[in-house]
N, C-alpha and C positions, 0 to 999 in steps of 0.2 A: 504494500500500500504506500502511496506517495502523499506527502503533505507539502504543498507549495514547492514542488521540485525537489523534495527530500524524501528519501526512502525511510519509512518508519522502522522497518526491520533493521536497517543499518544503524539508526539512532539507538534503538534498544540494545542491539548486539554490542555497541561500543561500550556498554557498561561492563561487559565481561573482561576485556583487557584492563579497564580502569580498576576493577576490583582486584585483579591480580597485582597491578601496580601498587595499589593501596596495601595489599597484604605484604608485599616486599618492604614497603615503607615502615610497617610496624616492627620489623626485626632489623631495620637499618641501623639504629643506634647500637644494638648489641654487636652487630658485625663490625662496626667501626671500632669498637672496644676490643676486638680480637676474637669474639665468639664465633664458633663454627657449629652449624646445626646439621645433624645427621638423622637419617631414618632409613630403615631397610627391612625387606621381607625376603625370606628364603625363596630362591628360584630353583636352582639345582646345586645344592651345597656341595655335593661330592665332586662337582667340576669347578668349584670356586665361583659359582654364579649366584649373585644376590641382586635383588632389585634395590640398589643402594642409591640414595640421593644425598647431596651435600650442598649446603649454602655457605659460602665463604665470601671474601671480598671480591674475588674475580667473578664468581657466579652472580653476586649481587649487582655488579656493574653491568654485566651483560643482560641480566634479567630485567633491570630497570630500563635499559635501552629497548629490549624486545617488547616489553609490555607498554612502555610509554609511547613508543612509535606505533605499536599496535593500536592503541586507543586513538591517537591522532589520525592515523591512516584510515581506520574504520569510520571515524566521524567524517573525514574528508570524502570517503567513498560513498557515504550515505547520500551525498548530493551529486558527486561525480558520476556514479553508476545508477542514479535514480531512474533513468529512462531505459535501462538495460532489461531485457526480458528474463535474465537469469541471475538476478541479484541474490536470491537465496543460495544458489550454488556458489556464487562468488564468496559470500561471507562464511560459508561452511569451509571452503578451501582455505580462505585467509586465516581463520582462527585455528584450523587444524595445523596449518603451517606454523603459526605462532606457538602452539603447544609443543610441536616437534622441536622447535628451536629452544624452548624452555627446557625440554628434556635433555638436549645436548649440553646445555650450560649447567644444569643442576645434577645430572647423574654422576655417580661416583664409581660406576662400573664401566669398563671399557667396552665390553660387548653390548651393553645396553646403550652406550653412546653411539655405537655403530648402528644399532636398530633405529635410533632417532635420526642419525645422520642419513640413512637411506630413506627414512620417512620424509625428510626435507627434500631429498632428491626427487621423489615421486610427486610430492605436493607442488614443488616448484614447476615440474613438468605440466601439471594440470593448470597452474596459474599462468605460466608463460603462454601456454596454448589455449587460454580461456576463450579467445576469439577464434575458435577452431574452424570457422567457415573459410578462413583464409589459408591457402596452401603454404604461403610463406610463413605464417605464424606456426603452422604445424611443423614445418621443417625446422624452424628455430627452436621450438620446444623439444623436438627430437634431438637436435644437436646438443642442447643443454643437458638432457638426461643421459645421452651417450657419453659425453665428456665427464660429467660429474659422477655418473654411475661407474665408469671405468676407474675413476679415482677412488670411489668407495670400495671397489674390489681390491685395489692395491692396499687400502687402509686395512681391510680385513686380513690380508696376508701379513701385513706388518703386526697386527694384533696377535695373530697365531704365532708368528716368529718370536715376538716378545715373550709370550708365555713359554715357548720352547726354550728360550734363553734364560728362563728362571724368573722373569718378571711377573708381576701380579696384575690381575684384571682390575683390582681396586686402585683407583687413581691416588687416593690419599696414602697409599702404602709405597708409592714410587720412590719417595725420598730415601727409604731404607735400602734400596737396591740400585741406586743410580750408578755408583762406581762399578758394580758388577756388570751391569748392562753395557756400559761404555767400553769395558775391556773385553767383552765377549766377542767371539768370532762372527756372530750374526749381527753385530751392531751396524755395519754398513748397510746391510740389507733391510734391517728394521728402519733405519734412517731414511733410506730411499722410499720405502713403502709409505711411511708416514708423510714424507714430503710430497709424494705424488697425490695422496689424499687431500692434503692442504692446498697444493698448487691448483688442482683442478677445481676445487670448491671456491677458492679465492682468486681465480682468474689470473694466475701468474703466467708469464711467457714460458713456454709456447702454447699454453692452454687458455689464453685470454680471449680468444676470438668469439667464444660463445656469449660473453657478456654483452657486447654492443648489439649483437643480433637478438638478444632477449628483450631488447627495448621495444619490441613489437607489442609487448604486454600492455594492458591498461596502466596508466600512470600510478595509481595507488599500489599496484603490484611492484612496479619498478622502484618506487620509493621505499617500500617495506623490504623487499627481497634484496635489492641490489645497492642499497645505500646503508641500511641500518641492521640487517639481520643475516641473510643467507651467506653473502660473500664474506661476512665476518666469522663464519663457522670455521673456516680454515685457519684464520688468525687465532681463534680460541684454541684450536687443537695445538697449534705451535706453542701457545702460551702454557697450556697444560703439560705439554711434553718437554718444555724447557728444562725443568729440574732433572728429568730422567735422561734426555738425549742431548741437551745443550752443553755448551762449554768446550766442545771438541773442535779441532781445526776443520773437520768435515762439516760440522753443523754451521760454524761461523762463516767459513769461506763460501759454501754453497748458498746460504741465505742472503749474504751480502750481494753476491753476484746476481742471483736470480731476482731478488727484490729490486736491486738497482736497475737492471735491464728493464724490468717490468715498469718501474716508475718512469724512466726516461721515455720509453716507447709510448706509454699511455699519454704522457704530457705532450709529446710531439704530435700524436694522432689527434688530440683534442683541438688543436689549433686550426686544423684544416677542414673542419666541418661546419655546415650551415644549419644543421638540425640541432636545436638546443638540447633535446633529450639525448641524442647520440653524443654530443659534446660532453654532457655530464657523465655518460657511460665511460668515456675514455678517461675523464678525470678521476672516476672511481677506480679504474685500473691503476692509474698513477698512485692514488692513495693506498691501495692494497699493496703495491710494490714497496712504498715507503714503510708501511707497517712491517712487512716481511723483512726488509733490510735491517730495521732496528731490532727485531727479535733475534738477530744473529748475535747481538752483543751479550756479554756476560757481566755487565756492570749496571748499577742503578740508573745512571743517566740514560743509557740506551733503552732499557726496559720501561722506564718512566716516560720517555719520549713516545714509545710505541703505544702505551696505555693512554696517554693524554691525547695523542692524535687520533686514536680510536674513537674517543668521545667527541673530539672536535669535528671529525669527519661525519660521524653519525648525525650530528645536529645540523651542520650547514648543508650537507648533501641531501638529506631527507627534505629539508625545507625547500631547497632549490628544485628538487624533482616535483614536489607538490605544487610549487608556484608555476613551474613550466606547464604542468598539467592544467592549472587554472587558466593560463594564457591560451593554451590550445582549446580548452573547453569554451572560452568566451569568444575567441577570434576564429577558431576553425583551422589554425595553422600554428606551427612552432618553428617555422623557418625564419631565420634572421632577415633574409632579403624581402620578406613580406610583412615585417613588423616594424613598429616605430611609434613614438609619441604616445605611449599608453599610460604615462604617469598620471595624467589628468583623469582618464577614464577608470583606472584601477589603482588608486592611491595606496590602499592598504596592502595590496599585493606588491606594489613597488617598494613600500617600506620593508616588508618581509624579505624581499630579494636583496635590498640594500644591506640589511644587517647580516644576512647569510653570506653575501659575496664579500663584504668587508672582513668577515671572519675567515673566509676562504683565502683572501689575499694576504691576510696577516697584518692588518692595520692595528696600531696600538689601541688599547682599551677593549679590544675584541678577543674572544677566546682563541681564535686562530693565531693571534700574535703570541700568546703564551705558549701555544703548541709549537710554533716555529722556533722560538728561542730554545726551548728544551730539546727540540729536534736537532738543532745545530750543536748544542752541547753534547748530545748523544753521539752525533756523527764524528765529532772531534775525538771522542774517547773510545771509539770502536777499536776492539782488539786487533781486528784484521782489516786492512785496506781503509784506514781512516780518511785518507785523501780522496779515494774513490767515493766513499760514502758521503763526504762533505760536498764534493762536486756534484754528485747526483742530486742531493737535497737542494743545493743552490739553484741548479738549472731547472729542476722540476718545479720548485716553488716559484721561480720567476715566471715560468710559463703558466702556472696556475694563477698568478696575479693578473697576467694579461687576459686569461680566459675569464676570470671573475669580472674584469672590466667589460668584456664583450657581453657577458650575460646580463650585467646591470644596465649598461648604456645602450646596447643594441635594441632591445624591445621597447624601452621606456622613454628614450630621448629622440630628438629629431622630429621630423614631420610624420604625422599619422597618415597611412595610406587611405585613399578614398573609400576602399572597401571595408574599413574598420571604423567608420564614423559613428556607428550605433553601438559600439562596444560598451559594456557596463561592468562594474565590479562583480567578482564572483560571489556566489552565495556565502553566507557566514560560515558554514561548516568547512568550506574550501579555503577560507581565509584564516580560520582559527589555528589550524595545524602549522602552516608556514609561519604565522605570526608568533606563536608560542616558541617554536624552535629558533626562529630568528632572534627573538627576545632573549632566549637563553644564551645565544652566542654572545650577546652584549653583556648580560648579567654575569656569566661565568668569567668573562674577561675582566670585570671590575672586582670580583671577589675570588681570585684564583686560589688564595690560601684556604678558603672553605672547600672548594672543589678538590684541592689536593688532600686535605685532611679527611674528607668524608667520602670521596669516590676513588681518587687515583691511588693514594698510598695503601689503603686496605687491599686493593686489587693487586698492586705490584708485590706486596709482601707475600702473597700466596704462591708466586712462582719465581721470586728473586731470592736465590740461595745466599747471596752475599751479605744480606742484612743492612746494606747501605740505605740511606734515605735521601731523597731529593725533594725539596719543597718548591712548589710553584709560587711565583710572585710576579707582580706587575713589572718591577724594575729590579734587576740583579746587579746594577752598576754598568759602567762602560766597559764592556768586555767583547770578546770575539763573537759570541752569538748575537749580541746586539748589532755589531758591525755587519755581520752577514745578513741580518734582518733588514737593515737599511739598504744594503746592496740588492737584496731580493726585490724590494719595492721599486728601486730605481731601474733595475733591469726589466722588471715587469712592465713599468710604464713605457720604456723604450720599445719593448716587444709589442705592446698594444698599439703604439703609434705606427709601427711598420707591419702590423698584423696581416694586412691583405697581401702585400708582396711576399712576406714570409710564409703565409698560408698557402699561396699559390705554388711557391717553390717546393714546400713540403708535400703538397698534394701531388704535384707532378713527379717528384722523386719516388713517392710511395707507389704510384701507379706503374712505375717502370721496374719495380722489383720483380725479378723473374719467379721467385718462389715466396709464397706467404703461407702462414699456418692454416688459413682458411682454405686455400687451394690444396694443401696437403691433406687436410681433413676430408674435403670433398672427393679428392682422388682416391684416398684410402677407402672411403665409404663406397664409392662406385666399384672399386676393385673387389671389395668384400661381397657386395651384392651380386656382381657378375660371377664370382667364384661360387657363391651359394646357389645361384641359378644353375650353374653348370653341374655342380655336385648333385643337386636335387633332380635335375633331369636324368642324370646317370643312375642314381640310386632309386628314385621313385618313378620307375618306368611302367608301373601297372602290372608287373608279373609277380604273382604270389610265390611262384617257384624261386625267383631271384631273391625276393625278400627273405624267404626261409633259408636259402643257401647262404646268403650273406650273413645273416644273424648267427647261424650255427657255426660257420667258418670263423667268424671273428671270436665267438666264444671259445672255440677249440684252440685257436692260436693263442689267445690271451691266457686261458687256463694252462696250456702247455708251457708257456713262458714263465708263468708264475710258479708252477710246480718245479720247473727246472731250477729256478733261482732259490726256492725255499724248501726243497724236499727234505733237506737235512734238518731244518729247524721245525717244520710243521708236520711232516709225514714220516712214518716209519718205513721200513723196507717192505717191498712187496712180498706177500706170502700167499701161495695158492692154498685155499682152504681144503681140509680133508673131509670130503663129502661121501655119504653112502651111495651105493650104486643106484638106488631109486631116485635120488635127487639129480644125479648125473643124467639119468634117462630123461628127467623132466627138462633139464637144460637142453638136451639134444632135440627133444620135441619142439621146444620153443625156437631153437635155431632153425629147425626144418621149416617151421611156420614162417619165419622171417624170409627164408629163401623162396617159399611159395609166394609171399607178398611181392617180392622183387620181380619174380619171373612170370607172375600170372598175367594172362591176357584178357581176363574177365574181371570187371570191377567187383562183382559179388563174391567171386572166389578170393580176391585180394582182401576184401573186408572180413570175410569169414576167417581167413588165415590170420589176419591181424587180431581178430577176436580170440583166436587160440593163444596168441602171445599174452593178451590180457588175462585170459583164464589161467595161464601158467603162472603169471605173477600172483593171482589170487591164491593158487595152491601153495606158492612159496610163503605167503603170509600165514596160511593155515598151518603149514608144517612147523613154522617157528612160533606158534602160539599166539596169533593175532586174529582170532576168528571175526572180530568186528571189522577190521580192515579188509579181510578176505571177502566178507559179505558186501562191503561197500564197493570194493573193486569189481566183484562179479556183477553187481547190479548196474554199475556205471558201464561196464563193457557190454552188458546185454542191451541196455537202453541205447547206447551208442550204435551198436550193430543194427538195431531195428531202424533207428532214425536215418542213419547213413545209407542203409540199404534202400529205404524208401526214396531218398533223394537221388541215389545213383541210378535207380531204375529210370529216371527221367533224362539221364545223360546219354550221349552216344557211346557205343562200344569203344574200348581202348584201341582196337585196331584202326579206328577211323581218325584218331588224333595224330598230329604230326610228330614223328619220332625225333628226339634230339640227336645231334650229330655225335660222332665218335668221341671227340675231345670233351664235349659237354657231359656225356655219360661217364667218362672216366673221372671228370672233376666231381660229379655227384657221388660216384662210388668212393673216391678218395676222402671226401668230406664225411660221408656217412661212416665209413670204416674207421677213420681217424677219430671221429667224435665218440663212437661207441667204445673204441679201445681206450681212449683217454678217460672216459667216465668210469669204465670198469677198473682201470688202473688206479684212479683216484679213490674209488670205493674200497678197493682192496688195501690201499695204503693207509687210508683213514682207519679202517676196521682192524688193521694189523697191530696197531699200538694200543696202549691203555686208554680206556674211555674215561673222560672227565665226567664224573657223576654229580657235580655240584648242582646243576639245574635239575637233574632227576631227583636228587634229595630234597631240593627246595619244593618242587611240585608235590612230591609224596607227603611232605610235612604240612603243606598249606592248602592242598586241594580241598580237603574236607573241612578244615578249621576255618579257612578264609572264604571259601566259595561254596561250602556245603555240598560238595559233589564227590562221589567215589570213583567215577570214571575220569582218570587224569586227562585223557585226550579231549574229552568233551569240555572239561573245566578250562583247559588251556584255550580252546577255541572260543568259548562263549563268555569267559570271565577275564582271564589274564591278558588275552590279546583280543578282546571283544571288538575294539575299534578296527583292528586289522580285518577281522572277519566281516564286520559291517561294511568296510570298504570293498572287500571282495564281492560281497553280495550285491552292493550297488553297481559295481563294474559289470557283473554278470547280468544283472537286471537291465542295465543300460544297453548292453550289447544285444540282449534279447529283444528289447523294444525297438532298437535300431533295425535288427533283422526283420522284425514283424512289419515295420513301416516300409522297408524295401520290398517285402513280398506283397504287401497291399498295393504299393505303387506299381509293381510289375503287373498285378492283376488288372489294375485300371488301364 
């Protein structure tokens, strides 16, 4: 339902993240004092799996960002999405994603973190592809889930390797095993796996290309996922892993280089675009690169710089995304060459953009200025490549200053185009969010000591093993960081003045690149699809005989290889059983029946001979004291014989079918004989050694006590593994219904 262009469901649902934000605020003072809140429930204790959750300084900072941005974005979307026919679905996806992000930052179990990690991947796919009628949107959503999903698989491998190396699934226990993991032979592989998970999620080069393409999503999604929450998940993972994996040359060197290259690449790309939203996407890549680069450090200045800039970026970038959405909503475009002079028509939006861009550029009295000063201090004190880190920070921040000027002055100053004469201010829900976050950019810049004491320092203490403290302040004196801040603003102003010429040069240079990650991705995807098509056409050729032959052959080769490699450890020596003459006669009769099946030229004769084989198996069960199994086998064989005979009577004689060629028959014979020989040998090898009776003893002791049944086989089927039996029944019933529908269609 809509009220004056506002979706009532959106307004009501905005109370959900607001309540979560308020709940975090109630424990905020205790967390600042050093309290850590835990709760857990057993999941699979024998595997060290618990549903553990922990709230500490770092979790609190991320939780406040997630829920605070969630409230403002939901309120914004109640107006922005009011006319959309699927608003209900939108808010369900949005809040489900918010809960998944909260799960990531609050969980204390690494496998549970992976579950929430994959939940954000799936939900981001649904949100990015929300406008699924567009083929481009669907492709971009698919690209995002493929890249981030692949990173999730790498993270899972890293988690399992970490456990193999002696690490714990519980994050709060990592401090006790940090030196052991860093010195383990698996450390490089664990580091690579964790970094791949973080790099794909946080759009680091060369996996950055999915983020700008994801801007096809509606603006509230871009603001929430790609400014305040999802792309920060990889940064959160690096922060949590820092005490365990950080401090080594491999960690520091790789993060400095990867983060630095990502930052400079995103900054350069942002200057050559005319689409405001795409420009903001590339500045997000720059910011993520800066965050990654400073997490390479092992000192308080670098880690404080990363944590401070995390909050700085979340505030100004979410505000700018929402403001650009308001411009697009009110004018119908977000291209700079079609905008201008909007400050009179949209004064509140102009004010919000002004405060956010001032913070983005790093002007004094804004929170961005505090972030840039501590950033330069962290770059100077980097343990590895300090000159590289300082240069990257200076160039990237200078380009960001120029981009901030473009975002502020481009749409709002100059002459308004004739097509925009009727533009009015956005509805209040769309102004409230950017205004609040823009105001915080100014407020936090005026009271940085409060932000430092109540947000930044408690977060840094959770993953900074050095124990050093860095306090934020408006003025630290005349020092190198202040000088670099002044140089940043000066260079940014010069770049802004020559932005068109510089942007044209950069765009032309980028277009001439022979290879880009986007082209590599598209080429790899096309190659994969072509290979899959080729393999499918070869294997799925419609021949049941080929399917059966391939399945049995693969099984035989795999089992034979496994047995060859493990026969000494798992199987005993082969021993031919000592059987009485009557049982040997039974074996001979069954073998003769098999020969008849192979050589028969009548379908009925072949089926009858096959029934003799089944009857022989029933006699084997009977001889060895299993009359219930013998009766079951005999009934199944009898029923099969009757049904198959009825069906075969409708088919042409075997003499009328095309005979396979000589090589094909030899292949069939080789696979059949090889499979039979292998299964017989495996059976003899398994039964030759001592039998482990642990399960037998368990079922004997518990069948009657726990399940009130004396027939152990029945109890196993209907109690101990009842879900398996139910699944088998469902499969058989589904197959029967499918066959019935096919027969009914054939009759039609």
